[in-house]
N, C-alpha and C positions, 0 to 999 in steps of 0.2 A: 439545299444546304441548312436553312433556315431552321427546318423540321427536325434535321438530325440533331442541331446543336442543343434543342430545346428537349429531346428524346435525352440526349448526354446530359443535360444539365438536371432533369429530374431524376435520373438515375442516381446520380454523384450525390444531389441536394441531401438524402438521408443520413448520409455519413458525416454531415457536418453539421446536424441538427439531433444527433441520437437523444440527447434528452428529453426532448419534444415529443418524440415517438415512442420512446420506451415507457415513457409516462404514461401512453396509453394503454400499455402492455401489464406493467406494475406500478399501479396506481399507488398501492400502500408505500412504495420505496421513495417516490418522489412528493408526494403530500402529506401534510400531517393533518388527518381529520378532527384531530381534536381542539378543542379550545381552550386549553391551558397550556403554557408554557412553564414546564419546570425549569427554576433557576438554581437550585441549591446542588448542582451536579460539582462534584471538587474535581474526578480525574475520568479520562475517557479519550473517544478519540476525537470527538468533535472538537475538542481545543488543539489537539497536538499538529504536529507540521506537515502541511498537505503538498505533494508532488504537482506542481503544473506542469501536466505535459504539453507540449506543443502542438499534438494530435488532439484536440481535445475532445473528439468524441471518441479515443480510447481510454478516457479516463475511469469510464463505469464499464468496461470490460472485465469480467472475470473469468478464471482457467476454464468456464464452461463453455466460454466463446470461441470458436476456433482463428478468429482476428485478432484475439489476445495475443499469440506467441509471432504476427504478421506485425503487429502496431505497435501493442504497449510495453513489452519487453524488449523487444529491438530498442526502442528509442529509450528507455531506462540502459542500458549495454551504452548505446552511444552517447549519451550524457555523461555517464562517468567516465566513459574513455576519454571524452574531449573535454573535461574538468580538469585543468593542471594547477588550481589553486587548491591546496592539502584543507585548508578551514573549508572552502565551500563544496569540495567533494564528501568532508565528512556528512554536513548537512544535509545534501543532496542523497547520503546512503541512508540518512537517519529518517529521510521523506520516504527512499523506497523499502525500506524496512516496515514503517507503518503503513504503506498500502500491500504489502504481503500479509499482514496481520489484519488489515481491513479484509482482504479476500480470504484468509483462512476464518475468521468470524462469519461471513457469507457462508460460506462452504460446510461448515460446521452447523450452522442453522438448516441446512439443506439435509445434511446428514450425509456426506460426501466424503468420506473417510480417505479416501483414496487422494483426491487434491488439498484437502488438509495435509497429510503426510509429505507432498509435494513442495507445498507452501510452507510447512514448516523446515525444509531441509533448506528450500531457498531463502527464509527468515535467518537460519542459522548461519549461513553462509553468508549473508550481508551483515551480521552483529559482528563474525570476525573479522572481516572488512574494515568493519568500524575499530573496531580493537586494535588490529593489528595497525590503521591508518593514524590512530591515536597516539600509538606508541612510537611509531616512525615521527610525530611532530614533538612529542618528549624528547625523543634521543635528538634529536635536530637542534633542539635548544630552543623551541617555539613556546610563546608562552599558551599553554591551554587551559587557561583555567576558566575560560568564558564558553569555549566551546565542550569541555569536558563538564561543566553546569549543565549546559543545554543537552548534552547525552543524558547524562544521569534523569533529568527532570522528566525527558519523553522515555525514558524506557523505566523508568517506574512504574509510569503511563499504562507502558505494554505489556509488565509483569500481572498489572492487575488484569487487565483485559484478557490477557492468554489464560490465565487462571478461570476466569468466567467462561471463556470460549472452551477452556479443558471440561467445565459442566456442561455443556450444550452436546459436545461433541461425539459421534459416536465413540464406544469401545474400544474400535480397532485402532482408533487416532489417539489413543491416550500415549503411547510411548513417544510417538515425535512431538506431540504438545508437552510432554515431560520436559524433552530434549529443549524445546523451543524456550519455554519458562526457564530452564536454568543458564540456556545462552541469553536470554535477556537480563536476569539477574548477574552475569557474569561482566557483562558490560557497566 
C-alpha cells in the first residue's frame, strides 16, 4: 500500500513543480544568463497585470501543450463566470487578454501562424467583452474613471507589444494581428 502511495505521489509531483522541471528543458526561458539588468524599459508585458492561476502549473502552458485546453482555458472560463462584481470581472478580463497576448508573442516567435491566428481571435473576443462590460458599467451609473484609466494604460501596452509581435510573426498571421491591433486600440 505504501509503495502505491509513493508511486502515485511521484507521478503527480511534476504537475505541481513544472517551473523547475521545464527549466531543465528550456533554461533560456527561465534564467537570465546576462550580468546586466536594463531598467530603462518604459512599457511592456513585464509590468502589466498578471493573471494568478489557481492551478499554478497551468500558468506556463501555451496552446502547443495539450493540457492547455484541459486546465488553463477552463479555469479562466470558470473564474470569469463565477466573478459577479463587474469591476473585478473587468480586471480579470484584462489579465486574460494579457495572457493571450503573451501566448501570441511566444507563438509568433516560434513561427506558428495558425496558433497566432487562434489566439488573436480569442484576444479580440476578450477585448469585445471588456468594452461591453465597461459600457454596461457606464450605463448603470457606476463610476468607471478608475477602471477606464487602468484599461487605457494596459491596452496602450498591448498595442505596442502587438505591433512588435506583428513584426516577428509569419506573413500568414498578418491579418489576424492587424485585427488584434485595431481591437486593442478600440478598447
